[in-house]
Structures are given as structure tokens and as C-alpha cells.
C-alpha positions in Angstrom: 0.0 0.0 0.0 2.8 2.4 0.8 4.6 1.6 -2.4 1.4 2.5 -4.4 1.1 5.8 -2.5 4.8 6.6 -3.2 4.3 5.6 -6.9 1.3 8.0 -7.1 3.2 10.8 -5.4 6.2 10.4 -7.8 3.9 10.3 -10.8 2.1 13.4 -9.6 5.3 15.3 -9.0 6.6 14.3 -12.4 3.4 15.5 -14.1 3.7 18.9 -12.2 7.3 19.0 -13.5 6.0 18.5 -17.0 3.6 21.4 -16.6 6.4 23.7 -15.4 8.5 22.8 -18.4 5.5 23.3 -20.7 4.9 26.8 -19.1 8.4 27.7 -20.1 8.0 26.8 -23.8 4.4 27.8 -24.3 5.0 31.4 -25.5 7.5 30.3 -28.1 5.3 27.4 -29.2 2.3 29.7 -29.6 4.3 32.0 -31.8 5.5 29.2 -34.0 2.1 27.6 -34.5 0.4 29.2 -37.6 -2.7 26.9 -37.8 -5.8 29.1 -37.4 -8.0 26.4 -35.8 -5.5 26.1 -33.0 -5.8 29.8 -32.2 -9.6 29.6 -31.8 -10.7 30.1 -28.2 -12.5 32.2 -25.7 -11.3 34.5 -23.0 -7.9 34.5 -24.6 -7.4 30.8 -24.0 -6.8 28.8 -27.2 -6.0 25.2 -28.0 -2.5 26.3 -28.8 -2.0 27.5 -25.3 -3.6 24.5 -23.5 -2.2 21.7 -25.7 1.5 22.1 -24.5 0.3 21.8 -20.8 -1.6 18.7 -21.5 1.3 17.1 -23.4 3.8 18.2 -20.8 1.7 16.8 -18.0 1.2 13.5 -19.8 4.8 13.0 -20.7 6.0 14.0 -17.2 3.5 11.7 -15.6 4.4 8.8 -17.9 8.1 9.2 -17.2 7.4 9.5 -13.4 5.3 6.3 -13.5 8.0 4.4 -15.4 10.8 5.6 -13.1 8.8 5.3 -9.9 9.9 1.6 -9.1 13.6 2.6 -9.5 13.2 5.6 -7.2 11.1 3.7 -4.7 13.8 0.9 -4.5 16.6 3.5 -4.0 14.4 5.2 -1.3 13.9 2.0 0.6 17.7 1.2 0.4 18.5 4.7 1.8 15.9 4.3 4.5 17.3 0.9 5.6 20.8 2.3 5.6 19.8 5.2 7.8 17.9 2.9 10.1 20.9 0.6 10.5 23.2 3.5 11.3 20.8 4.9 13.8 20.4 1.5 15.5 24.1 1.3 16.1 24.3 4.8 17.6 23.6 5.4 21.3 20.4 7.3 22.1 22.4 10.2 23.5 24.2 10.5 20.1 20.9 10.5 18.2 19.4 13.2 20.4 22.5 15.3 20.3 22.8 14.9 16.5 19.1 15.9 16.0 19.6 19.0 18.1 22.8 19.9 16.3 21.1 19.5 12.9 18.3 21.8 14.0 20.6 24.5 15.2 22.8 24.2 12.1 19.8 24.6 9.8 18.6 27.6 11.7 22.0 29.3 11.4 22.2 28.4 7.7 18.7 29.8 7.0 19.7 33.1 8.6 23.0 33.4 6.6 21.5 32.1 3.4 19.0 35.0 3.2 21.9 37.4 2.8 23.0 35.8 -0.4 19.6 35.8 -2.2 20.1 39.2 -4.0 23.3 37.9 -5.7 22.5 37.3 -9.4 22.4 33.8 -10.9 24.1 31.9 -7.9 22.1 33.7 -5.2 19.3 31.1 -5.1 21.7 28.1 -4.9 24.0 29.4 -2.1 21.4 28.9 0.7 21.1 25.2 -0.2 24.9 24.7 -0.1 25.1 26.6 3.2 22.3 24.4 4.7 24.3 21.2 3.8 27.5 22.5 5.3 26.0 23.9 8.5 23.7 20.8 9.0 26.7 18.5 8.8 28.7 20.7 11.1 25.8 20.9 13.6 25.5 17.1 13.7 29.3 16.5 14.0 29.9 19.1 16.7 26.9 18.1 18.8 27.8 14.4 18.9 31.4 15.2 19.9 30.3 17.7 22.6 27.2 15.7 23.7 28.3 15.4 27.3 28.8 19.2 27.6 25.6 19.9 25.7 23.4 17.7 28.0 25.3 19.2 31.0 24.2 22.7 29.9 20.6 21.5 29.3 20.5 20.0 32.8 21.0 23.4 34.2 17.7 24.7 32.8 15.3 24.8 35.8 12.3 23.2 34.2 14.4 20.3 32.7 16.0 19.7 36.1 12.6 19.7 37.7 11.4 17.1 35.2 14.5 15.0 35.9 13.9 15.1 39.6 10.2 14.2 39.1 11.2 11.2 36.9 13.7 10.1 39.6 11.0 10.3 42.2 8.6 8.2 40.2 11.2 5.7 39.1 10.6 2.0 39.7 11.0 0.9 43.3 13.3 -2.0 43.9 11.6 -4.4 46.3 13.3 -6.9 48.5 10.8 -9.5 49.7 11.5 -11.1 53.0 10.3 -14.7 53.7 9.5 -16.2 57.1 12.8 -18.2 57.5 15.1 -15.2 56.9 13.1 -13.0 59.3 13.3 -15.6 62.1 17.0 -16.2 61.3 17.8 -12.7 62.3 21.0 -12.1 60.3 19.0 -9.9 57.9 19.1 -7.2 60.6 22.9 -7.2 60.8 23.1 -7.1 57.0 20.8 -4.1 56.8 22.8 -2.4 59.6 26.0 -2.8 57.5 24.2 -1.1 54.5 24.3 -4.0 52.1 20.6 -4.0 51.5 19.1 -1.1 49.4 15.5 -0.3 48.4 12.3 -1.2 50.1 11.9 -4.2 52.3 8.5 -5.7 51.4 6.7 -7.9 54.0 3.8 -9.8 52.5 0.7 -10.1 54.6 0.7 -13.9 54.5 4.2 -13.9 55.9 3.1 -11.8 58.8 0.2 -14.1 59.4 2.6 -17.1 59.4 4.8 -15.3 61.9 1.8 -14.6 64.1 0.7 -18.2 64.0 4.2 -19.3 65.0 4.4 -16.7 67.8 1.0 -18.0 69.1 2.0 -21.6 69.0 1.7 -23.8 72.1 5.2 -25.1 71.5 7.7 -23.0 73.4 10.4 -23.2 70.8 8.1 -22.2 68.0 6.6 -19.4 70.1 10.1 -18.0 70.8 11.1 -18.2 67.1 7.9 -16.3 66.1 8.4 -13.6 68.6 12.0 -13.3 67.6 10.9 -12.7 64.0 8.5 -9.9 65.0 11.3 -8.3 67.1 13.7 -8.5 64.2 11.1 -6.7 61.9 10.6 -4.0 64.6 14.4 -3.5 64.9 14.9 -3.2 61.2 12.2 -0.6 60.8 13.1 1.5 63.8 16.8 1.1 64.4 18.2 0.5 60.9 16.2 3.3 59.2 15.1 0.9 56.5 11.8 1.5 54.7 9.6 -1.5 55.5 6.3 -1.8 53.5 3.5 -4.3 54.2 1.9 -5.8 51.1 -1.7 -7.1 51.8 -2.1 -9.0 48.5 -3.0 -12.6 48.9 -3.4 -15.4 46.4 -6.3 -17.5 47.6 -5.8 -20.1 44.8 -2.3 -20.8 46.2 -1.9 -22.6 49.5 1.8 -22.8 50.0 3.5 -19.6 51.4 6.7 -20.3 49.3 4.5 -20.4 46.1 2.8 -17.1 47.1 6.3 -15.5 47.5 7.3 -16.6 44.0 4.1 -15.3 42.5 4.4 -11.9 44.3 8.0 -11.7 43.1 6.9 -12.2 39.5 4.2 -9.6 39.8 6.3 -6.8 41.3 9.7 -7.9 39.8 11.2 -8.0 43.2 14.0 -10.1 44.7 13.3 -12.6 47.5 15.6 -12.7 50.4 15.7 -16.1 52.0 18.0 -18.8 53.5 15.7 -21.7 52.3 17.5 -23.8 49.7 14.4 -25.2 48.2 12.7 -21.8 47.8 15.9 -20.6 46.2 15.8 -23.2 43.5 12.1 -23.0 42.8 12.2 -19.2 42.5 15.2 -19.3 40.1 13.4 -21.8 37.9 10.4 -19.4 37.7 12.6 -16.4 36.8 12.5 -14.6 40.2 15.8 -13.3 41.5 16.9 -14.5 45.0 19.3 -13.2 47.6 20.4 -16.1 49.7 21.7 -15.3 53.2 23.6 -18.6 53.4 25.4 -18.0 50.1 26.3 -14.5 51.3 27.7 -16.0 54.6 29.8 -18.5 52.7 31.0 -15.8 50.3 32.4 -13.7 53.1 34.1 -16.5 55.0 38.0 -16.3 54.8 39.5 -18.3 52.0 41.5 -21.3 53.2 43.9 -23.0 50.7 45.5 -26.4 51.0 48.9 -26.2 52.6 48.0 -23.5 55.0 48.5 -23.9 58.8 46.1 -23.1 61.5 45.5 -23.7 65.2 42.2 -25.4 66.2 40.6 -26.9 69.3 39.4 -30.5 68.6 36.0 -30.9 70.4 34.7 -34.3 69.3 35.4 -37.4 67.2 34.4 -37.6 63.5 32.4 -40.1 61.6 35.4 -42.0 60.2 37.9 -44.0 62.3 40.4 -41.8 64.1 38.9 -38.4 62.9 38.5 -35.4 65.1 36.2 -32.4 64.6 37.0 -28.7 65.3 35.2 -25.5 64.4 36.3 -22.0 63.4 34.8 -18.9 64.9 32.4 -18.5 61.9 31.1 -22.1 62.4 33.1 -23.7 59.6 33.7 -27.4 60.4 37.3 -28.8 60.3 37.7 -32.5 60.0 41.1 -33.5 61.4 42.4 -36.8 60.1 43.9 -38.6 63.1 42.7 -36.0 65.5 40.6 -38.3 67.7 43.5 -38.7 70.1 43.7 -34.9 70.5 40.1 -34.4 71.6 40.0 -31.5 74.1 43.4 -30.2 73.0 44.4 -27.2 70.9 46.7 -28.4 68.2 48.3 -27.1 65.0 47.0 -28.6 61.8 47.8 -28.5 58.1 45.0 -28.0 55.6 44.8 -30.8 53.0 41.7 -30.0 51.1 38.6 -27.7 51.1 35.1 -28.9 50.2 32.4 -26.4 49.3 28.8 -27.7 49.6 25.3 -26.2 49.5 25.3 -26.5 53.3 28.6 -24.6 53.8 32.3 -25.1 53.6 34.1 -28.1 55.1 37.9 -28.1 55.7 40.0 -31.3 55.9 43.3 -31.2 57.7 45.8 -33.4 59.5 48.0 -32.7 62.6 51.1 -30.8 61.8 54.2 -32.9 62.2 56.4 -31.8 65.1 
């Protein structure tokens, strides 16, 4: 449909061009024609004066119709070339180039008007100046885009719009699950400033915490109350913005499934230490911040061959093994350390095993 419209436009322009050419030659042609019947007419309009316009329009339109496919093909090729170039350019370059082109053409228009009175070449100079200043405007604006946008940002109303956009930007939610609230380490992480954005507490998580806090089991009741205390501490002492989301998914019974669904809706990240929830959320495209993975990541790196001093506290699963622990809870299995139970001995690291549950270090007593 667009090709047909372009073909019609080219044909019409060519026909108009034929009329303009005919207008140039009509006076001479009328003087040459001697046939009386062509000079018959009314109101000064004769066949001799109309015929050249008709012929010129027909010839021009016919040429335009025949050449239209060629021009349309070249036009599409140029369009695709421009589109490919623009797609490769950063958006800031496109905006800066457009602004530079507009400024260049304005300057060229002001200068070109001064050359119009010059005979013969006066009408062509403005076009040449427009090409030169348009190119210069694009080139200079792209090279100086950082300075250009820096100047524009100083304009009050632009700066106000920028601040408004920043204020209405997308909020980055961190969704807390029940296990990470009860765990309590999230409060220390917030205190250190590693968590940014809004902490979102779903209503169904609060309900689960309340049920745990009201449990008849003493251990569960203490865990639930600890979780509520942790939330209160985060909100008041850490200065974090905590928001309650009352959305519920009645067709979903599992709390973990509700967390994943909520994460998909608001494009938030779930903070948890539940290994199973971590895997399910990742499979469904929801980002997860795992507290256990963070704890393992910040533990000191131990390499085979390093020496350390540990206190053997119990025997291991295998014959003759002893078990010790570092301050961060990392378990050290000492081969042949059973006889050193209750003693502080120097050991030599033989290997390090990283598992989903944590890091395990294997060592042997250092030879005296």
C-alpha cells in the first residue's frame, strides 16, 4: 500500500514538473504555430496554449510512472541504511545529532537570506550553506554531547522534570520470607548497608509469623516472637523503609509459592535462606538473595597447605577423625585428630570442600 502511494506521489510530481516545463516553452510554441483552428478560443485561452500543458503533464506523468519503481527501490535502500546507522548509535548521540542538525539549519537559514540578492548563484548558495552547517551541527553536537546535556540539565524546568522522573522511578523491592526473618541475620546485613531499596513484608508472611508466635510449642513461640522483634528492629533502628503488602493469592496454599508469585508480579527479589525456595524461585525467573550464600562468600579463603591452630572438640564419623570449628562455624575434620580431643593443636589443611550447606575443611595434625 505504501509503495502504491509513493508511486502515485512520484507520478504526480513528475506531471507537475512536465507542466512547469510546458509553461516555459508555451509562449515560443504559440508564436511558432500558424494553424488558425488552434488559435480559436474564448477569454484569450486557445487550444495552442492548452495543448502544451496537456502534453507536458502526460509526458512527465508517464516518465514518473515508469521511473517510480527505481526511485522507490533506492528510497527504501536509503531508509534501511539510515535505520541501520541509527540503531548502532547510542540514544544520546541520536538526540545530540538531531539537536545539532536543527541548530545548524537555523543558522544556515539566517545566513542564506543574505546571499539571495546575488544574481544567478544567489538562489543556490542557501542550499549549499544548509548542507555544510547541517553536517557541522551534527558532528559538533555528537562530539560535545556530554557538555551539551550538562548545559541543558542546568535549565530549571528540565532539572525539575528529571527530579520528578527520579521520584517516580521503579521501586526495587526486597521481599522477606519467614525463614530469613526468624534467622535474624538480615538485621545485621541491613545495619551494614548492604541492602538497598524497600523491604517488602507480604501479609501472608506476617500471618505465618503470628501463628508461630501464638504456638503452644515454646520453641516455635520464641522463634515467632524473635521474627517480629527483628522486623521491629529493622524498621526503627536500621532506618530501612519497610512496607506491608496485603495482596494474597487465595488459589495458592503454600507460602513459598505465594512468595514466588508476588516476586513475579512486582519484579522484586526474594531474600531467603531456604535452599528449596531458592531453587524454585530461580526456575520461575525470580531473583533470589540467599543469606547462606552471602555468609559462605564472606568467609575467609583457606587454601590447601595453610597452617592453623584449632581446638578439637569431638570425634568424627570416620575412624580416628576429630572435629573442630572455626569462629564462623566452619567445620574442620582433622584426620587422626581423635587422640587430640579436648586439645588445641596445630593442623595443616589438606583440602577444602564447598557444599550447599557450607564449607568443610579437611586437615591433618602438623608434624612436630
